[in-house]
C-alpha positions as CSV (number, residue, x, y, z in Angstrom):
1,X,69.5,89.8,105.1
2,X,71.7,92.9,105.4
3,X,72.7,95.3,102.6
4,X,76.3,96.5,102.6
5,X,77.5,98.8,99.9
6,X,74.6,97.8,97.6
7,X,75.1,94.1,98.1
8,X,72.7,92.0,100.1
9,X,74.4,89.6,102.5
10,X,73.0,86.9,104.8
11,X,74.0,87.1,108.4
12,X,76.4,84.1,107.9
13,X,78.1,85.9,105.0
14,X,78.5,89.0,107.1
15,X,79.9,87.0,109.9
16,X,82.4,85.2,107.6
17,X,83.5,88.6,106.1
18,X,84.0,90.1,109.6
19,X,85.9,87.0,110.7
20,X,88.2,87.4,107.6
21,X,88.9,91.0,108.5
22,X,89.7,90.2,112.1
23,X,92.0,87.2,111.1
24,X,93.9,89.2,108.5
25,X,94.3,92.2,110.7
26,X,95.5,90.0,113.5
27,X,98.1,88.3,111.2
28,X,99.4,91.7,110.2
29,X,99.7,92.7,113.9
30,X,101.5,89.5,114.8
31,X,104.0,90.1,111.9
32,X,105.4,92.9,114.0
33,X,107.4,95.9,112.8
34,X,108.6,94.1,109.6
35,X,105.0,93.8,108.5
36,X,103.8,91.4,105.7
37,X,104.0,91.9,102.0
38,X,100.6,92.2,100.4
39,X,101.4,89.7,97.7
40,X,102.3,87.1,100.4
41,X,99.1,87.7,102.2
42,X,97.1,87.5,99.0
43,X,98.8,84.2,98.0
44,X,97.9,82.7,101.4
45,X,94.3,83.8,101.0
46,X,94.1,82.8,97.3
47,X,95.0,79.2,98.5
48,X,91.9,79.4,100.6
49,X,89.6,80.4,97.7
50,X,89.9,84.2,98.0
51,X,89.6,86.0,94.7
52,X,91.7,89.1,93.8
53,X,88.6,91.3,93.9
54,X,87.7,90.0,97.4
55,X,91.3,90.5,98.6
56,X,91.5,94.0,97.3
57,X,88.2,94.9,99.1
58,X,89.6,93.3,102.3
59,X,92.8,95.2,102.1
60,X,91.0,98.4,101.5
61,X,88.8,97.8,104.5
62,X,91.7,97.1,106.9
63,X,93.8,100.0,105.6
64,X,90.8,102.4,105.9
65,X,90.4,101.5,109.6
66,X,93.7,103.2,110.3
67,X,94.9,100.1,112.1
68,X,97.0,98.9,109.2
69,X,99.2,101.0,106.9
70,X,100.2,100.1,103.4
71,X,103.6,101.5,102.2
72,X,104.4,100.2,98.7
73,X,103.3,96.6,99.0
74,X,104.1,96.2,102.7
75,X,101.2,96.1,105.2
76,X,102.2,97.0,108.8
77,X,100.2,97.3,112.1
78,X,99.6,100.9,113.2
79,X,97.0,100.2,115.9
80,X,97.5,100.0,119.6
81,X,99.9,97.5,121.1
82,X,98.3,94.7,123.1
83,X,100.0,92.9,125.9
84,X,99.4,89.2,126.4
85,X,97.4,88.5,129.5
86,X,98.4,85.5,131.4
87,X,95.8,83.6,133.4
């Protein structure tokens, strides 16, 4: 068990949370310069069982990393650009 901000999580819960952060951040990065509206992102996640409270925590985490910026309701990638590597 791991305690994060006063809440005790199992390793599987922590892994699931980190996976969600990575997946959402990647979706915003792939949206490109036009970004993605926060409401659209929440609607997608809500359809997968995400509560508003969980979404708001997730959004706060990704914005606080500095990799994503929120301007009004638009989320845009601010992190480094990655080039596709072909094998």
